[in-house]
Structure formats: C-alpha cells, structure tokens
C-alpha positions as CSV (number, residue, x, y, z in Angstrom):
1,M,55.3,82.8,113.1
2,D,57.8,80.3,114.6
3,E,60.1,82.2,117.0
4,R,63.1,80.4,115.6
5,M,62.5,81.7,112.1
6,V,64.3,85.0,112.7
7,R,67.6,84.2,114.3
8,Q,69.7,87.2,113.3
9,S,69.7,90.7,112.4
10,T,72.0,93.3,110.6
11,I,72.3,97.0,111.3
12,L,73.6,99.5,108.7
13,L,75.2,102.4,110.5
14,N,76.2,105.7,108.8
15,P,78.8,107.2,111.2
16,R,78.5,110.7,109.4
17,K,74.8,110.8,110.3
18,I,75.4,109.9,114.0
19,E,75.9,113.5,115.4
20,N,78.9,114.2,117.3
21,N,79.7,110.5,118.0
22,V,82.8,108.6,117.2
23,I,82.8,105.0,116.2
24,A,86.3,103.4,116.3
25,N,88.0,100.0,116.2
26,L,90.7,99.5,118.9
27,N,93.4,97.0,118.4
28,I,95.2,96.4,121.7
29,E,98.5,94.7,122.4
30,V,98.9,93.3,125.9
31,Q,101.8,91.5,127.8
32,P,101.4,87.7,128.0
33,G,99.0,86.7,130.6
34,N,97.1,89.9,130.8
35,T,94.5,89.5,128.0
36,E,91.5,88.4,130.3
37,K,92.1,91.1,132.8
38,I,92.1,93.9,130.1
39,L,89.0,92.3,128.4
40,K,87.2,92.5,131.8
41,F,88.2,96.2,132.1
42,L,87.1,97.0,128.7
43,R,83.6,95.4,129.0
44,K,83.1,97.6,131.9
45,Q,83.6,100.7,130.0
46,A,80.2,102.4,128.9
47,E,81.9,103.2,125.4
48,I,82.8,99.7,124.4
49,L,80.2,98.1,122.3
50,F,82.2,94.8,121.8
51,A,85.5,93.3,122.9
52,T,87.2,90.0,122.1
53,S,90.6,88.4,122.3
54,C,92.2,87.6,119.0
55,M,95.3,86.2,117.4
56,G,97.8,88.2,115.5
57,E,99.8,91.3,116.0
58,Y,97.2,92.6,118.6
59,N,95.6,90.4,121.4
60,I,92.3,92.4,121.8
61,F,89.9,93.9,119.2
62,A,87.1,96.1,120.3
63,I,84.5,98.5,119.0
64,S,83.7,101.7,120.8
65,L,81.2,104.5,120.3
66,S,82.1,107.8,122.1
67,S,80.2,111.2,122.2
68,S,83.3,113.1,120.8
69,M,87.0,112.9,119.8
70,E,87.9,114.1,123.3
71,D,86.0,111.1,125.0
72,M,87.5,108.8,122.5
73,N,91.0,110.1,123.4
74,R,90.1,109.8,127.1
75,L,88.9,106.2,126.6
76,K,92.3,105.5,124.9
77,E,94.2,107.0,127.8
78,R,92.3,104.9,130.2
79,I,93.0,101.8,128.3
80,Q,96.7,102.6,127.8
81,G,97.0,103.4,131.5
82,Q,96.0,99.8,132.5
83,E,98.8,97.7,133.7
84,G,99.7,95.1,131.0
85,V,98.8,97.2,127.9
86,I,101.6,97.7,125.6
87,E,100.0,99.5,122.6
88,T,96.6,100.7,121.4
89,Q,95.9,101.4,117.7
90,T,92.7,103.2,117.0
91,S,90.9,103.5,113.6
92,I,87.9,105.9,113.3
93,W,84.9,104.9,111.1
94,I,84.1,107.5,108.4
95,D,81.8,105.6,106.1
96,Q,78.9,103.4,106.2
97,Y,79.5,99.8,107.6
98,L,77.3,96.9,108.4
99,L,77.2,96.1,112.1
100,C,76.0,92.5,112.5
101,P,74.8,91.9,116.2
102,Q,74.9,88.1,115.8
103,N,78.8,88.3,115.5
104,F,78.9,89.8,119.0
105,E,77.1,86.9,120.6
106,I,79.6,85.0,122.8
107,E,77.6,82.0,123.3
108,Q,78.1,79.2,120.8
109,L,75.2,78.7,118.4
110,K,73.5,75.3,119.2
111,E,72.2,73.2,116.3
112,E,68.5,72.3,116.6
C-alpha cells in the first residue's frame, strides 16, 4: 500500500465512557500582544491537547483533558493567573464528538 494513501484519521470520543476525565473547550481572551506568550504557556501544560490563536471575541481556543473537575479548575486558575489573560470561558463536553487529529496539524499540507 502506498504510504500516501492514508493521510488522515478521525477518532470518535464518548466523554461519558472516559472514567473520571473531563474534556473541555477553553476560550481565552488576552490583552493585545500577549497571544503568543499565552499559547506557549498553554502548550506546555500536560492537560492541553490543542491550542491555537483565533479571531473573534476570544483570542485563543484550546481543548483540554483533565483527570477530574478539580484538576480542570486548577488548570483554569493557572491560565487565569497568567499576566495578560483577561477572561477564560470553559465548556465541558458531555456527549459524543468527533476528534479529527488532522485538524490539529500546525504544518500546512503540501500538494503532491
């Protein structure tokens, strides 16, 4: 099989079946000029699966996986404690969702 044939994959997660784990979206508003600094901080956090800058009401979108609600709250407090963070809004996943790893690739796809 040609190694280029399979280029992407999709994972179906059911958060209700992941024992004692909390999956959440984090929308983070930061002061102008602080986006890259906060992104670097987030990407060093073990709970953060994905983080990117975005346009709109919030400057950063992230997905996290914490072992409990207490750990999720501690992560949120660490984020809010960073200089330059204005607000953090959290949405906990409660149903099945598709998680598409190809969307988490930062490198631009090159046409062959």
